[in-house]
N, C-alpha and C positions, 0 to 999 in steps of 0.2 A: 885411585883417589876418587871416592864416591861423592855424590851430592852435587848441588848446583854451584858452579863457580861464578862469582860475580865480582865486580870491582869493590875494593874496600876503601875506607877513608874518603868517602865522598863528602865534600864540604858543602854545607847548606848555609848560604849567606843570609837568608831570611831569618833564621833562628840561631845563628852563630853556634852551630854544633857540628861535630864530625860523626858520621854514621859508619860503623864498622859492619861489613857484611861478611859473614863467615860461611864455611861449608855446612851443609845440612847435618853432618855428623859431628860438628864442633860441640864439645862438652860444656854446656852452660849450667850444669848442676852444681850444687853446693851441699855437702853433708851437714844436716842440721838436726838438733835435738827437737823432737816433737812435743816436749814438755812432760812426757811420760817415761823418759829414760831410753827411748828408742831413737836411733839415728836413721834419718831418711834422706835420700838424695832429692833435693828440692830445686826446681828450675826457677830462675828469676830473682835469686837472692844474692848474686855475686856483687861485690862492691866494684867500683871502677878500677881500683888497684888490683883486685883479684882477677877481673876480666882481662886487663891489659897484661898482667904477668902471664896468664895462660895463653893469651893471644900471641904475645911476643915470643913465646917458647914453641909455638906451633908453626913449623916451616910451611905447611900447606896453606895456612891462612895468609901468611906473609907473601907467598908466591902468588896466590890467587889475586891479590890486589895489585901486584906489581907487573904481572904479565900484560903485554899490549892486547888490545881488544882483538878477538878472533875475526871480527869483521874486516880488520885491516888485511889479514892474511887472505880471506876469501875474496876480497876486492882485488888483491894482487893476482890471485890465481885466475879469476875471471878475465882480468885484463892481460894475462900472460906477462906480467911485469916481474921479470926475474930479479931485478935490483930490489924491489919492494919485498919480494919473497925472502931473499937472502937477508935483508935488514930485519924482517920479522923473526926469522930463525935466530939471528945474532942477538936480537933483543931478548928472546926467550932463554937462550943459553946464558946471557948475562944475569938474568933473574935467578936461574938455577945456581949460578956461581955465587951470587950475593946471599941467597938463602938456601944453603946446602941441607940435605937430609940429615937428621940427627942419627947418630950411630947407636 
């Protein structure tokens, strides 16, 4: 899984919107006619519905936003907190079970 993994679906109270942050390799292109009969992959023209359909079918994006922050794990390791480490691992396994890889 390449790219930067960040939290998804961050709610912004100030402007009442949801921000979806995806992997660097997430496909944001849409095939469009350039007006001369040529079809080109253009970035930035997906409708909300097209984006959400693509996003919801991509297990990597869904997992990226659902995993607990890696800082929680690192904090537990530094503190040698085995209970917190086990909880982190269990939370990650639950995410994998909720968003399985497509066959």
